[in-house]
Steps between C-alpha positions, in 0.01 A plus 500: 500500500772354266653846447513564880672169557747582235561842649577349835748262329351193667688173424336289771147570606576394850828691529457811716846620426388646172231720658584846624148561612401235752125575480518439121683172572219389740245574226688316214585209739136476581410495133765241412410276794130541439554391151676186602230413760224570248670277240526227758140525615383518140645152439272340753182712553170453336446725196195606298617256226505212755140579611389527136650162401359323806151640444514477123417861443687805352751706696291802422196338664696417808631862534150647459354260743755587764427869433128435547419622140136524406596308176543178691215297636468455882540125471843539314611771745423270796695206344805708416507694829475182706775332297717804548449513875553126532835527315608817689500710178604863532478742209825658372455866588799603302370343173160656558643842565696488176190394312273777642772763528451542875686354800233569765788630708540837677835639617537693829804703603533619860788653697545229761275222606637499857332839558166458698315752280619334175408145624148632581469639145609157356235339716235728333644408156465136573142537634397682192673258254419166657146491350637593155687316226816691561821381665722755680883538473644711777837675475697744713676826393667548841469879440754479212410626152739261325346202680157646420584514128629137512168391650297672224713346231478148659118525544456619150697201364277276707211628290295672778154632406538800733723656766436656845793697635594710802774706333830580667464876420272736316678455164665160528501296177222693348619425147489117574151541645384702203634227263286238687190706450584557131527119473156469635611387847313725739674646806332596836705690755423454873630665815750732337242684304687814423689311218490696178355219283150574371312195616257371772631553855391373840632639828417722793465869561863546624456883536207453738659219692808711571299805582296319758803352675683836506188678624464238786854578613435873493190454698711330763708820522781384279666763276843371415404195292761298316382329177688197385436348160672284236723637223318487160201333665196511279270630775738750659390813324132487575578400867744791524232741357249376762763556772582848381130593462418397860798708625393799296135484621634512853725788435821290540777572246645198314857435611702327220733359770199299628449322170723195452524258208642156565647235263243220485731256321699428821371433842834576647510843321138568600578430864821704494321798350221489751736466792725772392213754455343403835832552676557832329143645526395363844775339711745787432277797445136418598382659175204254445203397711332266251565271203275416201608194307406474136509114476441189698876412513612852592236534776565179677885517475494863633308372804764236563790743450344751747486210755867428432589865557303488829259776372166469667198477273272698517618698808813633314417428125160406370484260205241433228515374144366294215513136610287193446690287743273261688688541820470879537288464810747259645806716468630698804359755483209405276561671165264762352460424130351609176353177362446442134230256358766283351286191424237716329773664294609154377147393419406819316814510300450133387141552403592811304775327311284196407221742392763674276641177360149404390412839345417486132533868430806730547508691836570874484412617852645341810380513864713552806336348809608657838369307792482665851752417768419450862672679791536278804624686810689309771741580776808585282346838402295592816 
């Protein structure tokens, strides 16, 4: 920590002017401010020593009594615990974590918490963790490898016991993740399970989900299907493979002009790319009769842009895509979707990470769990 502060040339811990990386400023400001607050609180709060002096027992006895140790009699435990409750005593988690070498904290890195699918995964993580001893720290990569690396560095400095991550791309920050595992900080990958790191992974069968959606469009008589995906998206390859396989099985050649990658880092760029391709391929030339969107954001924004261009869905262009939006049935027209079991992904990933943290033997074989998706057909593709 000291070396990092020196490297950033920090003269005043509250002076943002010295920080070139605002996210690092926020972290160091948090640490500095937290230290001041903790120092202030420490001057007035009840401590183990206070309880020991008041009850005329040793600090060690107080600590063991509060930890419900078998070494302490039930009568003593009751006296100590009642005194602690009465005086609003709270154990110092930081001090305990330094003593036992564990923080009981898990880091989670996701792309963007405003995404419906991601928020449902986070809900699953909370459900799985709330009955455990672990606290959760969430961070966002915003689909940027540099920000993702910064998140990994910050979480490691916070002393996390394990990390769950939906990586930006298939090879993003692999050396940093390997370094965590080497330092006995296990990593579980969720959602973007095509990442090259050898570890436990939890996601969905992206190939089959894409195949089912494409096959459905073909069964509706569609043959000129535009597939829109995200550039460097961790799930893009398997979804493209499923799309191609469904076309091939139906005897439809793959048209590279009907495969578009969008920049996920900018909503403006995303909308601009989708609008331009729709104008080119449908408004001007009528080259497409259906669209398969690879993500929640792409699918829902495509539906909106088609409405803006006054293209009738599904009469002129059918639409289907991966989407966990809860308002799919309320859109006009109701949106056909490939739904992922997001909450279950979050729960399984959390349980797998906690199991791995508590393993006493080295792990040499890792499992990849691919959950099934669900195709829900609505008016937009019929």
